[in-house]
N, C-alpha and C positions, 0 to 999 in steps of 0.2 A: 254285138256291142262289146266294147272293150271292158274287161273286168276291172273293178275299182282297185283290187289288190295289185293287178299288173301295172296300173297307172301309178299307184303309190310307189311301187318298186322302181319304176323308171325314174321318178323324181328323186328318190333316194340315191339311185345310181348316179344321177347328175351331181348330187352333193358330193359323193365319193370322188367323182371325176374332178370336181372343183378342188378337193383336198389334195389329190395326187398332183394336179397341175400346179397348185400353189407350192408344193414341195419340190417338184422336179422341172418346173418351168425354166429355171435358170440353167439346168443341165442341157435342156434343148437349145437354149439361146447361146450357150458357150461351146458345147461339145458336139452335139449331134445334128443340129440344124442352124449353124451360125449364120448362114446366108439369109435366114428368116428371123433374125434376132429382133428387128423392130416390130413386125406384125405380131410375133409371139408374145410381146409385152401385153397384148390385149387378148390373149388366148382364153382367159376365163370370162371375158365380157359376155359372150353369147349365153352362157349358163346363167349369169347374174341377171342380165336383161330379160331373158326369156322367162325364167321362173318368177321374177318379181312382177313383170308385166301381167302374167297370168293370174298371180295372186291379187294384184290390184283389180284386175278385170272381174274376178270372182268375189270381190269384197272381203277378202280374207285378212287384209291389213287395215284395221280400223282404229288403231291407237291414236289418240289426239296429237301426241307430240311428234309422231311420224308425219301426220298431215301438216302440222305446223312447220316442221323442218322442210318438207317438200315445197310448201308455199313460200317460205322465206328464201329458199334457194332459187325458186322460180323468179321471185322479184329481183334477186341479185343477178340472175341470168339476163333479164331484160335490161337492167341498169348497166350491166357490162356492155351490152350492145349499143346502149344509148349514150352513156357518159363515161364508160370505162375504156378498156383497150380496143373494143369493137371488133375483135377477131373471133369469128363464129366458131371455128374449130377449137380454139383454146377455151372458149366459154363452154362449149359442149363437153369438153374433156373434164372441166372442173365441175360442171353441173351433174354429170353422171354419178358422182360420188354420193350426192344427197338424193338424187332421184331414183337410183337403183341399188347402190351398194349398201347404204344404211338400212333401207327397208328389207334388203336381202337377209339381214340379221334375223328378222321375224319369220321369214320363209324357212330358214334353217331350223328355227325354234319349233315351228309347227310340223315340220316333216319328220324330224328325228325323235325316236322314243328312247327309253333308257337303255335298251339292248343295243341300239345303234351307237349311243354315246360310249358305252363300254368297248364296243368293237373299234370305234375310232381311237380311243385311248390305247388299246392294245396295239393297233397298227402303228400309231405314232411312236410308241415305246420300242417296238421291234425294229422299226426303221432307224432308231437312234443308235443301234449297235454298229451297223455298217457305216452310218454317217460319222461316227466317232473315228473309225478307221480312216475314213476319207480325209477328215480335217487334220489328223496326225500326219498323213502323207503330204497334204498340202503345206503344212507347217514346215516340214523339212525339205520339200522339193523346191527347186528354183522357180522363179516366176515364169520362166520360159517353158516349164514342163506342161504337158498336155492337161494334167489335172488342175493346173493353176491358170489356164487360159481364161481370158476375160470375154465379155460380150462380143458376139460376132467372131469368136476365135482369136481375139486380140492376144498376141504373144507377149505383150508387156505384162500380162497377168491380171488376175482379178483381186489379188490380195491388197489389203488396205494397210496404211502405215502402222507399224507395231513398235518393236524395240529390238535392239541388239542384232539388227540385220534380218530379223524375222518379220513376216507379215501376218496380219489377221486373216485367217482362212475363211472363205465363204461357204464351204461345203458344196452342196448342189445348187446354191442360190447365186444370184447375180452379184450380190454384194454381201459383206459380212453382217450388215444389219438384218438381212433376211434370216441368216443362220441364228442370230441371237434371238430373234422372235420365235423361231422354231424351237429353240432350247427352252424358251419360256413355256411353250405348250407341253414339251417333254417333261419339264419340271412339275407342272401342275398335275399331270396324270401319274408321274412317278411317285410323288409324295402321297397322292391319294391311294395308290396301290400299296405302298409301304404299310399303310395303316389298315386298309380295308380288304386286302387281297384274300385273307383267310375267311372273311365274312361274306364274300360274294358266292353266287352259285358256281359250281364246279366248272361249268362251260365258260365262265368269264375269268377264272383265276389264271394267274401266271405262275409257273413253277418257281419256288423260292430261289433256286440257284440262278435262274434267269433274271429274277428281280435284282439279285445281287450283282449280276453282270451289268445290268442296266444302270444300277447305282454307280458302279465303278466307272462306266462310260461317262455318266453325267458329271461326276466329280472331275474326271480327267479333262473334260472339255472346258472347264473354267480357265485354267492357265493356258491351254492350247488355243483358246479363242483370243487370248490377249485382250479381252473385253471387260472393262469395268462394269458396263451395263449388265453383262451376264452375271457377274458376282453380286451386284446390288439386287437384281431381281431374284436371285437365289436366296439371299438373306430375307427378302420380303416373303417368299414362299415358305421358308422355314418358320418365320414368325406367324404366318397365317395358319400353318399346320399345327403349331404349338398352341395357339389360342383356340383353335378348333377342338383340339384334344381336351384342353382344360374345360371348355364350355359345353362340350358334348354331354347330353343327359345320360348316355349309356356307358356304364363302367367298362364294358367289354372293349370299347374303343381305346381307353387308356391302357388296358391290359395288352391289347394288340400293339399299341405304340411301344410299350416296354419291350415287347418281343422283337421289334424291329431294330432295337439298339445293337444286339449282337451282329446283325447283318451289316449295319453301318460300320461297326468297329472292325469286323473282318475285312470289309471292303477297303477301309482306310489302311489297314495293315498290309493288305495285298498290294495296294498302290505304292506304299512306302518301301516295301521290300524289293520291288522291281526297279525302282529308280526311274520309272517311265516319265516322270514329270520334271526331271532335272532341268533340261534346257528351257522347257516351257515355263516353269516356275520362275526361273531367272529373268526371262523375257517379260513375263507378266509383272513381276516386281519392278523391273526397270520402267515399264510402260506406266505403271501406277504412280511411281514416284515422279517421273518426268511430267506426266499430265497434271498431277496435283501441284507441282511447282509452277507450272504454266498458268493454272487456273486458280492459284491461291489456296492450295490445300483442300481438305475435305469441306471446309466451310465455303470456299469459293465454288466448289462443284455443286453443292446442295443449294447454297444461297443465290449464286449468280446464274448458274446454268439451268437449274430446275425451277426454283421459286422465282428467280429473276425473269425467267421466260414468261411466267404468268403475268407479272407486272408489266413487262414490255408489251405483251399482247393486249392487255386491258387498256393501257394508256395509249401507246402507239401514236404519238403526236405526228409522225411523218405520213400517216395514211390519210388519203382523202376521205371525206365524210362518207361517200358512197363506195369507196374502195377503188382499187385499180382494175378490178374485174376478176371473175372466176377463172381458175386454172393458171393464172400468171405466176403463182408461187410454186408450181410443179415443174419438174424437168421437161416433161413432154409438152406441157402447155406453153412454157416459156420459149422453147425451141420453135413451136408452131407460130408464135408471135414474133419471131425474128431474133430472140435472144440466143447468144452463143455460149453462155455460161450456165445454162439450165436454171435451177431454182434460185441462183444468185444473180441472174441477169438484170432484174428490175428492182428487186429487194431481196432480203435474206429470207428465203422460204424454208430454211432448215428447221426453225423453231415453229411449232404448230400454231400456238395462239397468235403470235404476230403474223403468221401467214394468213390466218382466218380474217383478222381485222384488216390486214392490208388488201386482201382480195375483195371482201364484202363490205368493208367500211366498219366504223366503230359500232353503229347501231345494230346492223344485221349480224356483224361478227360476234358481238356480245350475246345476241339471242342464240346463235348457233352454239356458242360455247356453253351457255346456260342449259341448253337441251342436252348436250353431251354430259354435263355434270349431273343433271337431273336423272338421266338414264343410268349413269354409273351408281348414283346413290340409291335409286330404286332397286337395282339388281343387288347391291350390297345388303340392303335391309331385308329383301325377300330371301336372300341366301341365308342370312342369320336366322330368321324366323323358321325357315325350312329345316335348318340344322337342329334347332331347338325343339320344334314341334314334331317333325317327321324323322328326326334322327339320321339325317342324310348329310354326309360330308362332301359329296361330289360338287354340289352347287357352291359350297363355301370355298373349296380349293380352286374351282374355275373362276370364282369371283376375284381371287387374288390376281389372276392374269388380266381380268377385265379392268381392275383398278389401276394396274400398271400401264395399260395401253389406251383404254377408251377416253379418259379425260384429256390426255395431252399427246397421245400417239399420233404419228404423222400419217394422215389420210392421203396426203399428196404423193406418197411413194407406193406404187402398186402392190408390192409384196407386203409391206407393213399394213396397208389397207386390208389386204386379204386376211392376214392373221387377226387383225382387230375385229373384223366382221365374223370370222370363224369362231374366235374365242367368245365373243358376245352372243352369237347364235347358239353355241353349245351350252353356254351358261343358262340362257333363257330356256332352252330345251330341258335342261336338268331340273329346272324349277317347277316344271309341271308335275302335278300329283301322279305318281307312278301307277296308283290304283285306277286313275282315270285317264291314263295315257291314250288308250284307244278312243275314248270318247272325245278327247281334245286333239286328235290327230288331224292332219290336213284333209283327210277324207270325210270327216264328219262335221267340220265347222260349216256354218252358213247353210243349214238345212241339207247336210250331207252332200254338198256339191264337191266335185273333185276338180283338180286343175286339168282341164282339157280344152 
């Protein structure tokens, strides 16, 4: 009979494979297997569907709002086939997000323990060093260069419009949005390690000079990404770290934070002395200024692009009451339905809340939005209480990433969906009581049933 530990190990290995595919899927589609670019878009689906189906079969996902979400999406799926666009493949593509990917958050949460989370964090941070080297190379290389090739080996390049003749580099990802999401995950673990590295067991610590190098890499990526989103999410992470340090009940955390200041200062001085950010800083500043002028300055960015998207999603007078149908606001789903402009073929699928209400209609769309907001609030409150009562900063820092992505992040873009699911799953896993991690693991829930 298969040993339960072996079964648990295999499922954890599947999570690790999911993480590596999330980071390097774009590299396969651009550089190594360009002829398989389209099917590779769904390369993580077997892992998600397989583990989620097993978890449902074993009764391991029992949270009411997951059940409600699945029911709402199922109603929307059948309405899509009856009164919506009536394209089965497009409907299935949209339905899979709620039927498998969102529940997969809770599979990750129950499979990974604290040691797994710290290993994930270390791997993500170590990968960020060569990733930074790659984006600097992409920044300076022409779009026709091999490292800048687009999906399917497209020689027009994968870079997205930037400034001063430079393009926003995508790293190993298909598009720059994936790289920015990856940097959010890097930032979450980096700021956690800056404070907690000395307080962790030796096996999970990172050498201080390596932490310094990781910090240098992170700072450098902000201008080289030419991404305002990267800058904004960094500001949010710093704010969360600062609030966490102030509210943390253990004085040693504040002392550890003060000791990280020299590392930050040395890192900044090192960057400034090399002049490595000269071209990228100029391009970033130009991009920032031109985008702000186009969108009406900072007030326009925050008011119209961010909060305005909330209002447009809630009101959405153009959407039919039961919606156009699941999947129609995604690139893949729209193409399957005959649209030639991807997510812009039938309506603007770029903004998440308008996409939800356009696909599922106002009533069901509002309910799906409410569930996402409820889950985000639930995680934030749990993270706060965990930090205060159990003196644990990891859930608090991970929650910063969740609040940036889960309420309004684009579930219709596969890479973004992957990072939203991963961040949410890691955060829920970190919220488990570490003293009872074994008791609450996947192997012991539901009368010690295992996923087999």
